[in-house]
SEMARTOR-706049 format. One record per residue: residue number from 1; x, y, z of N, C-alpha, C, O, CB in turn; residue in three letters. Coordinates in steps of 0.1 Angstrom, whole numbers, plus 5000, padded with zeros to 4 digits. Atoms other than C-alpha are relative to their C-alpha. Glycine has a CB too. Example, Ala and Ser with C-alpha at 12.3 -4.5 7.8 and 13.67 -1.06 7.14 Angstrom:
// SEMARTOR-706049
 num n.px n.py n.pz ca.px ca.py ca.pz c.px c.py c.pz o.px o.py o.pz cb.px cb.py cb.pz residu
   1 5009 4988 5000  5123  4955  5078 5009 5012 5000 5019 5012 5007  4990  5000  5012    ALA
   2 4991 4989 5000  5137  4989  5071 4992 5011 5008 4997 5022 5009  5004  5005  4986    SER
This chain:
// SEMARTOR-706049
 num n.px n.py n.pz ca.px ca.py ca.pz c.px c.py c.pz o.px o.py o.pz cb.px cb.py cb.pz residu
   1 5008 4988 5000  5000  5000  5000 5009 5013 5000 5006 5022 4993  4991  5000  5012    MET
   2 4991 4988 4999  5028  5025  5009 5006 5003 4987 5006 5014 4982  5010  4998  5011    GLN
   3 4993 4998 5013  5047  5020  4977 4990 5004 4989 4993 5012 4981  5008  4987  4995    ALA
   4 5010 4997 5010  5015  5021  4956 4995 5015 5002 4994 5022 4992  4988  4991  5002    HIS
   5 5004 4986 4998  5004  5054  4972 5010 5010 4995 5007 5020 4989  4997  5003  5015    LEU
   6 4989 4991 5005  5038  5070  4966 5001 5000 4985 5003 5011 4979  5013  4995  5006    LYS
   7 4999 5001 5015  5038  5058  4930 4989 5009 4994 4991 5016 4984  4999  4986  4995    THR
   8 5012 4992 5005  5003  5073  4924 5003 5015 5001 5001 5023 4992  4987  4997  5008    LEU
   9 4997 4986 4998  5014  5107  4939 5012 5005 4991 5012 5016 4986  5003  5003  5014    LEU
  10 4988 4996 5008  5048  5107  4921 4995 5002 4985 5001 5011 4978  5010  4988  5000    ASP
  11 5005 4999 5014  5028  5104  4888 4993 5014 4998 4991 5018 4986  4991  4989  4996    GLY
  12 5008 4988 5001  5009  5137  4895 5008 5012 5005 5007 5023 4999  4987  4998  5007    VAL
  13 4994 4988 4994  5030  5159  4917 5015 5001 4995 5021 4992 4992  5001  4998  5016    LEU
  14 4986 4998 5005  5063  5175  4907 5009 5003 5011 5021 5008 5009  5000  5012  4990    SER
  15 4992 4997 4989  5076  5179  4942 5005 4987 5007 4999 4977 5004  4993  5009  5011    CYS
  16 4996 5012 4993  5095  5155  4965 4989 4994 5009 4982 5002 5015  5013  5003  5008    PRO
  17 5010 5007 4992  5074  5129  4983 5007 4990 5008 5015 4982 5003  4988  4994  4991    ILE
  18 4994 5010 4991  5085  5108  5013 4990 4995 5010 4981 5002 5015  5012  5006  5007    LYS
  19 5006 5005 4988  5071  5085  5039 5008 5005 5011 5021 5003 5011  4998  4984  4999    TRP
  20 4993 4996 4989  5081  5099  5072 5002 5015 5000 4992 5023 5001  5014  4994  5001    GLY
  21 4998 4985 4998  5097  5134  5074 5012 5004 4991 5021 4996 4987  5003  5003  5014    PHE
  22 4989 4994 5007  5121  5157  5056 5009 5006 5011 5005 5010 5022  4996  5010  4989    PHE
  23 4991 4993 4991  5152  5172  5072 4997 5015 4999 4993 5020 4988  5015  4997  4997    ARG
  24 5001 4985 5001  5152  5210  5080 5008 5004 4988 5019 4999 4986  5004  5006  5013    ASP
  25 4992 4994 5011  5163  5230  5050 4998 4994 4987 5003 4999 4977  5014  5000  5004    GLY
  26 5002 5006 5013  5151  5207  5023 4990 5009 4992 4982 5016 4998  4994  4985  5001    GLU
  27 5008 4991 5009  5134  5224  4993 4985 4998 5002 4980 4988 5005  5004  4998  4986    ALA
  28 5014 5000 5000  5098  5233  4993 4995 5003 4985 5003 5009 4978  4994  5011  5009    LEU
  29 5010 5007 4993  5072  5224  4981 5004 4985 5002 5013 4981 4995  4986  5000  4993    PRO
  30 4997 5014 4998  5072  5188  4994 4988 4994 5007 4979 5001 5012  5013  4998  5009    ARG
  31 5011 5008 4994  5048  5161  5006 5005 4989 5009 5014 4982 5005  4991  4995  4989    VAL
  32 4997 5011 4991  5051  5138  5036 4988 4991 5002 4977 4996 5003  5006  5005  5013    THR
  33 5011 5009 4997  5030  5107  5042 5003 4993 5013 5015 4989 5016  4999  4990  4988    LEU
  34 4998 5007 4987  5025  5091  5076 4988 4991 5002 4976 4995 5001  5001  5010  5012    THR
  35 5011 5009 4997  5005  5060  5084 4998 5002 5015 5006 4998 5024  5004  4985  4997    GLN
  36 5004 4996 4986  4987  5071  5116 4995 4988 5008 4995 4988 5020  4990  5011  5000    MET
  37 5006 5011 4993  4972  5037  5124 4994 4990 4990 4994 4993 4978  4990  5004  5011    GLY
  38 5006 5010 5008  4956  5006  5111 4994 4989 5008 4998 4986 5019  5010  4994  4990    GLY
  39 5007 5011 4993  4933  4977  5119 4998 4990 4989 4993 4993 4978  4987  5005  5006    LYS
  40 5002 5011 5009  4931  4943  5102 4986 4994 5004 4983 4991 5015  5011  4989  5001    ARG
  41 5012 5007 4999  4897  4927  5096 5003 4985 4998 5008 4981 4988  4989  5005  4990    ASP
  42 4997 5014 5001  4900  4890  5104 4988 4992 4996 4976 4996 5000  5006  4994  5013    HIS
  43 5011 5009 5003  4878  4863  5089 5005 4986 5004 5016 4984 5009  4997  5000  4985    THR
  44 4996 5014 4996  4878  4825  5096 5010 4994 4991 5018 4986 4995  4987  4992  5000    LEU
  45 4991 5006 5010  4897  4817  5064 5012 5008 4996 5021 5003 4991  4992  4997  4988    ASN
  46 4989 4991 5005  4919  4847  5057 5004 5011 5010 4997 5012 5020  4997  5006  4987    THR
  47 4997 4989 4992  4937  4876  5072 4991 5012 4999 4990 5020 5007  5014  5005  4997    LYS
  48 5010 4989 5002  4911  4899  5057 5008 5013 4995 5019 5012 4992  4993  5003  5012    GLY
  49 4995 4987 5005  4916  4935  5046 5006 5008 5012 5002 5007 5023  4990  5008  4993    LEU
  50 4995 4991 4990  4936  4962  5064 4994 5014 4998 4992 5018 4986  5016  5001  4999    MET
  51 5005 4986 5000  4921  4996  5072 5011 5009 5006 5012 5009 5018  4986  5002  5006    ARG
  52 4990 4991 4995  4948  5022  5075 4996 5015 4999 4989 5019 4990  5014  4998  4992    SER
  53 5002 4986 5001  4947  5059  5083 5013 5006 4996 5023 5004 5002  4995  5006  5014    THR
  54 4988 4994 5006  4972  5079  5062 4998 5015 5000 4988 5020 4994  5002  4994  4986    VAL
  55 5000 4985 5000  4979  5116  5068 5010 5004 4990 5022 5000 4990  5003  5006  5014    GLN
  56 4991 4994 5010  4994  5135  5039 5001 5015 5002 4991 5022 5001  4994  4996  4985    ILE
  57 4997 4986 4997  5010  5168  5047 5006 5006 4987 5017 5002 4982  5009  5002  5012    ASP
  58 4995 4992 5012  5015  5193  5018 5007 5013 5005 5000 5021 5011  4989  5003  4990    CYS
  59 4993 4989 4995  5042  5218  5026 5005 5009 4989 5008 5004 4978  5013  4995  5008    TRP
  60 4996 4990 5011  5051  5250  5007 5004 5013 5007 5001 5015 5019  4989  5002  4990    ALA
  61 4997 4987 4995  5064  5285  5011 4988 5008 5004 4989 5016 5014  5008  5008  4989    GLU
  62 5012 4993 4997  5029  5299  5010 4988 4991 5001 4988 4980 4995  4998  5011  4990    GLY
  63 5012 5008 4999  4994  5287  5018 4994 4996 4987 4990 4985 4985  4990  5008  5008    TYR
  64 5007 5003 5013  4981  5289  4982 5007 4988 4993 5000 4980 4988  5001  5012  4991    ASP
  65 4993 5012 5007  5008  5265  4969 4997 4987 5008 4996 4977 5002  5015  5003  5000    GLU
  66 5003 5012 4992  5002  5241  4999 4986 4995 4997 4984 4983 4996  5002  5003  5015    ALA
  67 5014 5003 5002  4965  5242  4992 4998 4994 4986 4991 4984 4984  4991  5012  5001    LYS
  68 5000 5006 5014  4970  5235  4954 5005 4986 5000 5000 4978 4993  5007  5009  4990    LEU
  69 4994 5013 5000  4992  5206  4962 4990 4990 5007 4988 4979 5002  5013  5000  5008    THR
  70 5010 5008 4994  4965  5192  4986 4988 4997 4991 4983 4986 4991  4995  5007  5013    ALA
  71 5011 5003 5010  4938  5196  4959 5005 4990 4990 4996 4981 4986  4997  5014  4993    VAL
  72 4995 5010 5010  4960  5176  4935 5000 4986 5007 4997 4976 5000  5014  5004  4996    ALA
  73 5000 5012 4993  4964  5149  4962 4986 4994 5001 4984 4982 4998  5007  5001  5014    VAL
  74 5014 5004 4999  4927  5148  4967 4995 4995 4987 4987 4985 4986  4991  5011  5005    ARG
  75 5004 5004 5013  4921  5146  4930 5004 4986 4996 4997 4979 4989  5005  5009  4990    GLY
  76 4995 5014 5003  4942  5114  4928 4994 4990 5009 4991 4979 5004  5016  5000  5001    VAL
  77 5004 5011 4991  4932  5096  4959 4986 4999 5004 4981 4988 5008  5009  5002  5012    LEU
  78 5013 5001 4995  4897  5105  4968 4991 4991 4991 4989 4993 4979  4993  5014  5000    GLU
  79 5008 5010 5007  4876  5075  4959 5008 4990 4992 5003 4982 4984  4990  5006  4991    GLY
  80 4991 5008 5008  4906  5057  4944 4998 4985 5003 4997 4981 5015  5015  5004  5002    TYR
  81 5000 5015 4999  4904  5019  4938 5010 4995 4990 5010 4998 4978  4985  4995  4997    ARG
  82 4990 5006 5008  4933  4999  4924 5009 4992 5008 5014 4996 5019  5007  5011  4991    GLY
  83 4992 5010 4992  4953  4969  4935 5012 5007 5006 5019 5013 4998  5003  4988  4992    ALA
  84 5007 5007 4989  4962  4967  4964 4990 5008 5008 4985 5003 5018  5011  4995  5009    PRO
  85 5010 4992 4993  4939  4995  4974 4986 4997 4996 4983 4998 4984  5004  5015  4998    ILE
  86 5014 5002 5003  4903  4986  4977 4992 5013 4999 4983 5014 4991  4994  4990  5011    VAL
  87 5007 4987 5000  4891  5021  4985 5008 5010 5009 5013 5007 5020  4986  4999  5005    LEU
  88 4994 4989 4993  4907  5054  4996 4989 5011 5002 4983 5016 4992  5013  5006  4993    ALA
  89 5011 4990 4997  4882  5078  5014 5007 5012 5007 5014 5010 5017  4989  4994  5008    ARG
  90 4996 4988 4992  4890  5114  5025 4992 5000 5013 4980 5000 5012  4998  5013  4991    LEU
  91 5007 4999 4987  4882  5117  5062 5002 5014 5006 4994 5017 5015  5004  4989  5009    THR
  92 4997 4987 4994  4897  5151  5071 5009 5008 4991 5017 5003 4984  5005  4998  5014    ALA
  93 4990 4990 5006  4914  5182  5057 5002 5011 5010 4992 5017 5016  4994  5005  4986    GLU
  94 4996 4990 4990  4932  5207  5079 5009 5010 4994 5019 5006 4988  5005  4994  5013    ARG
  95 4990 4990 5004  4948  5240  5071 5007 5004 5013 5001 5006 5023  4992  5013  4994    ASP
  96 4992 4996 4989  4976  5250  5094 5006 5014 4997 5015 5016 4989  5012  4990  5002    HIS
  97 4997 4986 5002  4978  5288  5094 5013 5003 5007 5015 4999 5019  4989  5009  5004    ASP
  98 4987 4997 4994  5013  5301  5101 5001 5015 5001 5000 5022 4991  5011  4994  4991    VAL
  99 4999 4985 4998  5017  5336  5116 5014 5004 4996 5016 5016 4992  4997  5003  5014    ALA
 100 4986 4997 5002  5055  5335  5112 5003 4997 4985 5003 4985 4981  5009  4992  5009    ASP
 101 4997 5001 5015  5065  5341  5075 5012 4991 4998 5014 4986 4986  5002  5013  4994    ALA
 102 4988 5008 5002  5097  5321  5081 4997 4985 5001 5005 4977 4998  5011  5004  5010    SER
 103 5004 5014 4999  5078  5289  5087 4992 4996 4987 4986 5004 4980  4991  4998  5012    GLN
 104 5007 5006 5012  5064  5266  5059 4985 4999 5003 4981 4996 5014  5006  4987  4996    ALA
 105 5014 5002 5000  5027  5266  5052 4997 4985 4998 5004 4978 4991  4992  5009  4990    ALA
 106 5003 5014 5001  5010  5232  5055 4984 4998 4999 4977 5005 5006  5005  4992  5012    ARG
 107 5014 5004 5001  4977  5217  5044 5000 4984 5002 5008 4978 4994  4993  5004  4987    VAL
 108 5000 5015 4998  4970  5181  5057 4987 4994 4996 4976 5000 4998  5002  4997  5015    SER
 109 5012 5008 5004  4946  5156  5042 5002 4986 5006 5012 4980 5005  4998  5000  4985    VAL
 110 5000 5014 4994  4937  5123  5060 4991 4991 4992 4979 4995 4989  4997  5001  5015    THR
 111 5008 5009 5007  4925  5093  5042 4999 4987 5008 5008 4983 5014  5006  4997  4986    PHE
 112 5002 5014 4996  4910  5060  5053 5002 4991 4988 4995 4992 4978  4986  4997  5007    ALA
 113 4996 5008 5012  4926  5034  5030 4998 4986 5004 5004 4980 5013  5015  5003  4996    VAL
 114 5003 5014 4999  4912  4999  5028 5009 4993 4990 5008 4996 4978  4985  4996  4999    THR
 115 4991 5006 5009  4938  4976  5013 5003 4986 5004 5000 4981 5015  5013  5008  4999    HIS
 116 4996 5014 4998  4951  4941  5009 5015 5001 5005 5023 5009 5000  4999  4991  4988    ARG
 117 4986 5001 4997  4984  4931  5025 5003 5004 5014 5015 5004 5018  5007  5009  4992    GLY
């Protein structure tokens, strides 16, 4: 699921994308992905599907660029179905307003991702 999500986003976004975090001073814009949690549905015969919560943070010099990146992410993932992902649903979107101009702007989108594996 992680590699598949990154590949999907790499195909649409022109900025660096990483699972985890970037070091201070790396170029903007950028996108970070974090698996916030997950739960496996068990059945009698199989492991079942996994339901993961994935937060995607879109970072940029200014709010407008961060928001445009988040809109692009939503366009790719909202309602997405494709192996190994059974369904990706948007569950939250948050704007992180920054009063200090020296800090990066961030827009976060959170998806519930049902997947195999």
